[in-house]
N, C-alpha and C positions, 0 to 999 in steps of 0.2 A: 504494500500500500504506500500511500504518500508519494506517488511518482509524478504528480502533476499531469496525469493522463486526462485527455478530454476526447469527446466524440462518442461514437457508438461502437458496439461490439457486434460484428457480423456473425450470423450462424455459420458461415463458411470457416471462420477462424477455428472452431472446435470440431468441424466435421470429420477430420482425419485423426483426431486425438482419441485413441482407444484406451490409453493408460495415462490418466491424469488423476492425482490424488487430492490436490489442494489448489483452490483458486483463491488468490488473495489480491483483490483490487480495491481495497477500501481507501477512503479519504482521497478521492480523485474528483474529477468533474465529468465522469462518464454518464451518458444520457441515452435515451431511447428505451426500447423494451429489452427485457432479459432474453437472451438467445434461447430458442426452443432446443437447440443442439445440446444444452445442458442435460436434457433427458437421455441422451445417448451415452453419457459418461457414467458407466456402470461401476467404476471403481472409485468414485469420488467420495472422500471422507469429509472434507471441509470446504465450504464455500463462504467467502467473506467479501461482501459487496457493500458494506455499510458506508454511509456518508458520501453518497453520489447523487445523481439526478435521475435515476432510473424511473421509468413510468410503465404503465401497462400492468399485466397480471404476472403472477409467479408461475413459471412453467412447472409441470410435474417432473420430479426428479426420480428416475428409475433406479438409482443406486441403492442397493441393499446394504451398503456399508456406511451411508451418510451418518455422521455423528454430530456435526455442528453446522448450523446455517446462521449467518448474520447478514440480514438484508435491511437492517434498521436505518432510519433516517434517509429515505428515498421518497418517491412519490408513487409507490406501487399500490394498485387497487385490486378489487375483486375479493376473492376468498383465499384463505391459506389452504393449499392442497394437503392431502394426507401424505405422510412420509413414512419411511421404514421404521420399524420398532427400534432400530439402532440409534435413532436421533435422540441425543441427550440434551442438546442446547439449541433452542430456536430463539433468535433475537429479531423481532419484526416490528418493534415500536417505531413511531414516527413516520408511519405510512398511512394509507387511506383504505385499509381493509374493511370489509363489511362485518 
């Protein structure tokens, strides 16, 4: 995190990544919707996207290994999807969930 990144994240960026354990993009100025390609990351343990400008809904994550999700302080809407029983920490405050 804290890389001064801005712009959007394309679905294409993650399409060929089959082994990705941790996504850490917090404290940037990333915007747009969260990539649906996150659903294809089946070995993902941690996703940290807090303190950005993301909008839209949270995609379903199909990883059976996910332990921690931090999407707090964005502009995400809709409902929070169901996650694997391995999820121990979900930080989603500061959004617009129903």
